[in-house]
N, C-alpha and C positions, 0 to 999 in steps of 0.2 A: 634403255630399260636400266642398267646399273647407274646410270647418271642422274634418273629419276629417283630412284631409290636413295641414293647418296644424299641429293639435295633434301628429300624427306626426313631424313637420319639426322641431317645438318639442322633443320628448322626444328626439330623435336628437341635434340640437345640444345639449341640456342633457346627455347621455351623453359626447359628446365632450369637452366643456369639464371635465366632472369627471374623467375620464380623463387629459386633458391635463395637469389640475392634480395629479393624483395623480401622475404621472409626472415632472413639471416638480419637485415636492416632493422625491421620490425622487432624482432627480439632481442637485438641489442639495444634498441632505444628504449626498453624495457626494463633494462638493466640498471636501475635508478638506483641512486645513493639513498639507503634509508635513515632514519634516525630512530631514537629513543623517545620515549615519550616525555621525560625531563627535558630534553636539547628542543622540543618544539611545541609542548602543550601543557594545558593545565585544566583543572576540573572547572567545567561551566555550571553543574548543579548536581545535588545527592552525591557527595563522595562516600557516602557508605554503601553505594551500589557502584562503585568501580573498582574493580580488581586488577591491579597491575603484575606482571609477570616477575619472576626475581630477577631476570636481567633486563626488565624496563625496557624490552622491544615489542611487548604485545599487551592489549588490554582490553577488557572484557566490561559490557555496559548492562547492567541489570535492569528489568522491570518487574515490580512487584505491586503488591496492592496497596503499599505506601508512597510508591514514587517509580518515575524513570530515571534516567542518569544521561550524563551526557559530558564533552570534552570539547575545548575549544583551544584554537591555535593561539600562542601566546603574542603574536604580532599580526599585524593587518600587511597586506601585501598589494603592491601595485602590479597587478598581473602575475600570475603563475601558473604552476603544474601542481596538481592536486592530487594525492592518489593513497589508495589501502586495499589491501587484502580483508575481505569481509567474509564470516562466515554467519548466516542467520539461523535466529530460534528454529528448532525442528519443531514436529506433531502439530498441536494445536496453535495457532499463530493468529486467528483472527483479531482484527481490530488493532494489532499492532504496527507502528510506522518506526523503521530504520532508517536514517536519514545521513547522507553525507553530501553537506553542501557550503557554498560559500555565501557570507551575508556581510554587509556592515548596519545592521539595522539599530545597534545600539550607538553609533555614531551618526546615524543620518536616520533619524526614527520616520520622518515623514516623505523622505526623497530616498530610500535605501535601495540597492542593487543585491540581486540574489541569483545563485545558480544552483540547482536542486538535482540530487539523486535522492529519491525516496521510495523505499521498498515497503509494500504493503501488504499484510499477512493474510491469510486465508485459514477456512475451516480445514480440519483433519482430511487428508487426501487431496486436497486441491493444492496447484501449485502458487508460489508465491508470484505478485507481480511487481512491477515497477514503473516509476515514471520520472522524465526528467521536465526541468520547467527553469523559466529564465524570466526575472524582474528587472526592469531599469528604471533609475530615477523615481521609484515608487509607484510604479504602474501595477500595481498588484489587481487594479480593475480587469487589467488586458491578460489574463494569464495566455501563457504559449506551452501549455502542459502536452507531452505525448506519453501515452501508455503503450507498455508492452508485455509479452511473457518472456521467459528465457527458455534457452535449448538444454538448459541442465537444471537440476535441483540444488540451489545455493544453500542449503540448510546441510548438504551431506558434506563439503569441502569448502576451502576458502578459494573465493576469485578476486582478481584484480579489478576496481574500478577506480576510474581517473576521469578527472576534470582538466582542461587545458583550456586556457583564458589568455587571450593577448590582445593587443589593441585593435586586431582585425578580424580574428577569428576565435570561434569557442567551439572546442569538439569534446563529445562525451566518447568515453572507451568503457567496454565490458571485455575483460581480458585483453588481448591484442585485436579485437573487433571494433572498429569505430561505428558507433549508432547514430549519432546525431551531431551534423554540422551546422554551424550559425554563422554567415560572413555579414560582416558589418558592411552597411551602406548608408549613403547620405539619408535617404529617408526614413531611417530608422530615428534618427535625431539623439534624444536623450535617452530613449528605451534599451540603448546598449549600454550594459554595464562598463562603467568607466571610473567608479570611485574604487579605493583601497578596500579589500575585503579581507575578513578572516575566513579559516575552515572550521566548520562544527561538525560534530559527530554524536548523535542521538538517539536514544529509543525510548518510546512514549506510548501512551494510549490515545489512541486516535479512534476509538468506538463509534463516536459519532459519525463518520464518513469513510474510515480508510477500507472497509470489507463491504463489497456491495451495497455502497451508499450509507452504511450504518447499519445493515441489518443484523449483521454479528457482531457480537462485542467480545472484548476480551474475557477469558475465563479463567481466572485466578487460581481454580482448582489446579491448573498446570503451570503455576509460578514457581520459581522464577524463569523469566525468558532473558536467555543471554544471548547478546549478539557481541562476536569475537573480531576483533582488529588486530593487523600486524601489517609489516611492511610499509609504514607511515613514511610519506614523499611530502616535504615542503619545498619547492622551487620556486623563485622569484624575487622581488625585490622586497626586504622585510620595511614595514613603516610602523614607528613607534604610535601606540595607540592613543596616547594623551595629546598628541597634535594632528592624528589624521583629520579630525573633523575641521581643521583650518589648511589643510594641505589640498593643493591641486592634485590631479589624478595621475600626474607623471612628476617625476623629480631628477634633477640633474644627477644626483647622486646614483639613479636607477638605470641610468643609459646603458651601461654594460651589462648588468644582469637581465635586462629585458633584450637587448641583442641576443644573449648566450640562449634566452628561452625561445626566441623566435628562429634560433638555429637550430633546436632540438628536431630532430626527424620527425617525431610525432604532432608535431603541427603542421605537415604537409601529410594528406592521405594519398598514399601510393595507389598505383593501377588495382593492385591486388586488394587494396584498403577497401578502393571503391567498389570492388566485386563483393568482397565480404559485407559492406554497409547496405549494398542492394539487396542480398542474399537475407539479411537480417529484417530489414524493414517491411519486405514482403510477407515474410513467412511469420513475423513475432509481433508487429507492431498492430495494435488494434485500437488505436485511437489517436488522430492528429487534428489540432486545432487548424492546421493550415488547410484541412478537407472540410471543415465544418461552417457550411456556408449559412447554416440556421443561426449560428452564433457570429459570425465574420461574414458579411456577404461579399464584402473585398478584404481578400486575403491580407495579413498584415506584411510589412514589404519586404522581412526578411525572407519569406515563405517562398520556396522555390517547386512549383507544381510540377509533378512527375505525371505524367500520364498514366504510365504502368501501375503507380500507386494509387492515383486518384480512382482509375475503374474497381479497385477492391472496396470502396468507401461509399457510404450513404451521405447525403448532404448535411447528417449529423455528424459527419468524421467518425462514424464508426463501422465496424465491418460490416460488408453486407451478408456475408455466409460466416458461419461458424466454424473455426478453426481450432483443431486439438491442439495441445503442446506435445513435443514431438518424445520428451521425456516421460511422458504419462504412461503406464503399461497398457498393454492390449487388453488384458481381462477385465480392467474399469470400463472400457469403451465397449467392450461386447457387453458388460451387465447394462451399461447405459440404454444400447441399442436394444436389449431384450426388453428393457422396461418400458420404453418408448412403445415397441411393437405391442407390448400387452395392454398398455393404455390404448394404442389405437384399435386393439381388437374390441376392448371393452366398450369403448364409445360407439363403434359400429353396432354393436350389440344392442345397445340402449336404444339408438335410433331404429334399429328393425323392429324392435319391441313396441316402439312407439307407434309406428306407422302402421301396425297391425291393430286396427280398431276392432274390438269384439261387440256385438249389439247385447245387451242383457236379455235374458230369456224372460217371459212372462210367467209369471208364478200365479194361478189361479187363485182367486180369493174366496175363503173358506167363513160361512156365518155360522159363527157359534153363539147359540142361544144361552143368555146368561140367568140361571134362575134365582130370583131374589128370596132371601129366607124370611121364613114366616115369623111375624112377632109373637113371642110367648112371655106372657108376663112373669117376672121373676118375682117370686114371694118377698115381701119386705120384712126385713130381720132387724130390730131395734137392738143396739149395742147395750150390754149391760154395764152400769158404771160401778167400778170397784175403787174404794178409796185406797190411796197410797199412804204407809205409813211414814209420819214428819221424821226424817231422819237428819239430825246435825251434823253437818260437816265437820270432820276433824282437820285441824291445821296440821299439813305435814311440812317439818322443816327443809329449807332446801337446801342440800349441801354446798357447802362452799367450795367453789372450784376457781382455781388459781388461773389466770390467762395463760395461753401457751404464747410463747413466742414464736412467731410464724417467720423464718428466715426469708427475705426477699430474694427473689428469683435471680441470678446472676445475668446482667442484661450484656448481650455480646454488642461491641463495636459493629455498625453496619460497615459493609464494603464500600468504601469512596472510590470513585475513579481520580487516579493519580491526576495533578493538572498536567498541561503539556511544557515543554520549556519555555521559558519565562517571555523571551521576545516573541514566540509563535503565537501567543495571545493575542497578540495586538493587531495583526494583520492576514490572519489565515484566511484566504477566502476559501469560499464554498466550492468542492470540487464537482465535476461533472456527475449526474445522477447514472445509476446502475443501468449499463447498457443493456439494449434489446438482446445482445447474443448471449448475455448471461457473464461476461469476462473481467466485468468491473469489480 
């Protein structure tokens, strides 16, 4: 008996040590060297809406009725690790898009690559959504987006978002949780991003599609909308933007830095990381192109079909059942359920009323004799003619009235929707329509 207890304690201790070691490894991996804004970035557009901290370690992007704003890395990178801690706008955020993504559309306009993390705002009281996406070699017609909820409110505090891109694998992280993995294979061909890319960070007006398929637009009564960025990380092999269009995807000068990148612990998902990713995808993913058989009857080659996940989704790639986000308070859920019950009760009451057919009572007709009035002749009276005296009209001089100057009303300029970032106008594909579950 004692030996069994000792063995159980030993196994428990071993499990705790392995878990602690995995957690320590993941935590250590995120102790990344950060840089200042000046060391690695420059303004992309609307510098008047970009606020940098005095020590240059953080930057705020503003969106108002005049424009959004954005910044870009000073170099392109042959593969890399890109990361930032972000705090999103609070209150009413419908129609707002905040993005952290890599792209080379300025150098390869028709065959660009891209890796996206895009945050989609919502109406007051509703949580932010976000999506990840991948394009390779201009394959914008083959969107590979997945959409998720979060287990926290991203407007209350900073959280780290990371993109890892190597020659063999792409991993998206939220804090220390891996949420998506794309493993390169031969069947993908040029759809796998392989050309040098820059890192972009932007905030802009996506009223036409961002919130419930464009149902809710940006409300500029709540402007300015501010997205804050800090803990900026750029790791990889930098490439001069002026020669990137004639370089290949790899360079002899990059071999050492690419080797260092691939040796980073974050490029390999640990056993605990796999458990975290499985938990996230089952609880918070509400759309996946891999399970959208209407859109892709044959899943794209990078898709790994997990039966546990597939059973949660319809053939449209959307959830079969509505799942509530955990960070929403129970009071709002109770209010919603009570509204549903009231609507159901009202519907049943109407159905009951319509089913009860009441025959109208017969009302006896009453014959009313109408008496016609007798004709009585009225005496004819001839009008007397009275001559009217001739009166000559007097000329009344009209007073001179000076015309008053009527001030023209001041015309206030109409509110115009700020344009999206310059390169987004060229290829932005239409996103999926609002979901039946109402989470889009």
